[in-house]
N, C-alpha and C positions, 0 to 999 in steps of 0.2 A: 501496501501500498505507500502510499503519498507520505512526506516526511507531517509529521504532526495530524497524522489519521487516531482518528481516538475510538477504541473498541469497548461499546457500554455490552455487560453481559446484562443475558434478559435475566428475570431472579424470581421465581417460581410462588417464594412466599411473599414479594412485593407485588406481585400479581394478584393473589388470592386474599390478601389485604385491600387489594384495591377495587376488589370483583363485592367482598366485604360488604367496604362501606359505600359503595354505589347500590349494593343492595336494600343498605338500611336505608335509604336516602329516596328510593325510590320510590313512586312516578315520578321525583323529583330531579335534576340535575345538581349533582354537588360541585358550588360555584368555589368553595373555598377550601377546603379542609384537606383535601389533597396535596396542596403544593404549600400552605402553611408550616411555616419553618424553614422553608427551601430555598432559599437563596437564588434569585435570578442568574443562569448562567453557572453554576456548581456542576459538579459532576454529580451529586444527589439530583440536580435538576436534570441533569440529561440522562441520569437511569429510570428517572420516573417519567420521560416524554418516551424516552423508548420502550418503557414494557405498556405505558397504555397505549402507544399507537399500535404494538406489538398486541395488544385484547381488539384492539378496534381491526387490525386485518385480519382475525377470523371472527367478524361481525358478534365478538360479546360482549363489545361496551361502543356508545359514540362518544368518541374521545372530548370532541370541542376545544381540539388545538387547531387552530387558524396558522399556517408559516405564512412570515411575510417576504417577497425577493431576497432581503438583507439576512434572512435565513433565524430570525427572532422570530419566538412560538408568542403567539396570545394565547389564553385558555376562557371559554364561557363556558365551564362547566361539562363535566364530563356526567354520563347517565347510564345505567344498566341498560342491555336489550331485553327485550322479552324471547330471542330466540335462542 
């Protein structure tokens, strides 16, 4: 990979925690608790985003993430799906 490439490990325990929080909030979106206490741009932030995107790619959640052209992410609230 190119210099500076970062690898984010998928974390099954974190995925389970995300799904549990979203299940508890259902049918509403979780607008705050997933990212509370996580610094923007931190390694923890990247890990959370990667795992949330993974769950979305498997149709388990609607991530609520939007990415800008600059690569920054916005969060409008995640929601577990009924699938």
